[in-house]
Every structure is written in C-alpha cells, then in structure tokens.
N, C-alpha and C positions, 0 to 999 in steps of 0.2 A: 040237849046239845052236848057234843063232846068237848073235852077240855081244849083241844087244839083249835077247834072252830071258835070257841070262846076267846082264846088268846088272840086269834087273827082279827076278830071283830074289834078288839081293843087297840089294834095297831093302825090307827087311822092314816098315818103318813105312809105306811108301807103295806097295807092290807092286801092290795092286789098283787104286788110283787111276791110277798111271802106266800100267798095262796098259790101262785104259779110254782114256786119252789116246792111247796108241799105236794102238789100234784105229781111232780117229777119224782120226789122221794118216795111217794106211795106206790109208784110203779115197780119198786124194788122189792126184795124179800124182807126188808127191814120191818121191824115192829115200831109203831108210832106210840109215843107216850109223852108225858110232860114231866120234866125234871128241872128243878131249880126255877120253876115258873115259866119255862120255855119248851117248845117242841123239841123232842130228842128222839133220835132214831137208833134202834139197837138191833143187833143180831145175836141170838143166843144169850141175851141179857147183857151183852157188852155194848157200851156206848160207841157209836160210829160217827154220827154227825148230828149237829144241832143247828137251829136257825133262830134268828131274832132280828129285830129292827132297832136302830139306835137313832140318835138325833140327826147325824149327818150321813149315815149309811145303813144298809141292811146286809145280811149275808148268812153264810154257812160257816160253821166251824167244825173242823175235823179233829176229833179227840186225839188221834195219833197221826196227825198231819205231818209231823216231822219225818215220818217214814214214807210219805208219798213222793213219787218222782218229781212232781211239780215242774214238768218240762216247759210249761207256759209261764212260769214264774208268777202265779196268781195268789199264792199263799203268803200270809204275813203273820209274824209273831206279834200278838197284841201287847204283850208285856215282856219285852226283851229283858233277859236276866232273871225273870220270874217264871214264865211259862216254859215248860220243858217240851212236851209233846204236842200240845194243841196249836193248830194253825187256822187262821181265818181266811175266807174268800169273801172279799168285800165288794159291794156294788153301790153306786150312787143313783142309778136309774135302771129301769127295765131294759133299756137299749144295751146296757153293758152285759146283760145275761146271755150267754151262749149255751143253749140247751144241751147240745152235743158235748161240749167241753165239760160242763157241770156234771153230766151223767157219767162221763169217763172218770172224773175225779171220784165221784161217789162209788162207782163200781170198783175202782182200785182200793178205796178205803174199806169196802166190804170185804 
C-alpha cells in the first residue's frame, strides 16, 4: 500500500473528504509524496500544496500561497506573524468544497 493511502486510512474523521481532494490533486502534473507525515504535492522537487485533516477542519495548504491572487478570499494564514508564505484553504464539510475553485487555485499555484 502506498504511503498516501496509508495516511488516508488513518484519517477516520476526514478520510472521504481528503480522498476526494487527493483525486483532484492527482489529475495535475504534480508528483505525490509524503513529507512531514502528510501528503505533499510537488513540481520539479518544489513543494506546491499539501493536505491534512485536523480536529475541526481539513484542507489544503499552499506553500507559496501568499503569492496567489485569492480573489475568492479563501486562504488564511494559520500562524499570523510566524508564517510568511504558506496559506491554508480550510473546510469543515464536503459541501464547502467547490471542485472548480479548488482546481483553479491549484493550477495557479503550480
């Protein structure tokens, strides 16, 4: 079993949601790996986006999200004053996930 699948199976609260995000991310030219214990997607060895589930939300983080246009105002700085480039896109339910919007943000990040 691959490392990402193993990670997803341990995410009981968000397994289905993270699996859906994984499917969308795998449709891109990014390479899938595990870094820092979580799925991370790269292009030419450079980190682009990661995903994980937490107690109250799940989501994606964009390693250089500060440079994205963020026209829909979906990105948050998880640690204001500490985090410089990384931005998170958080969800609390599958209903909040808009496939087209997520794919647009991912493509811009790539």
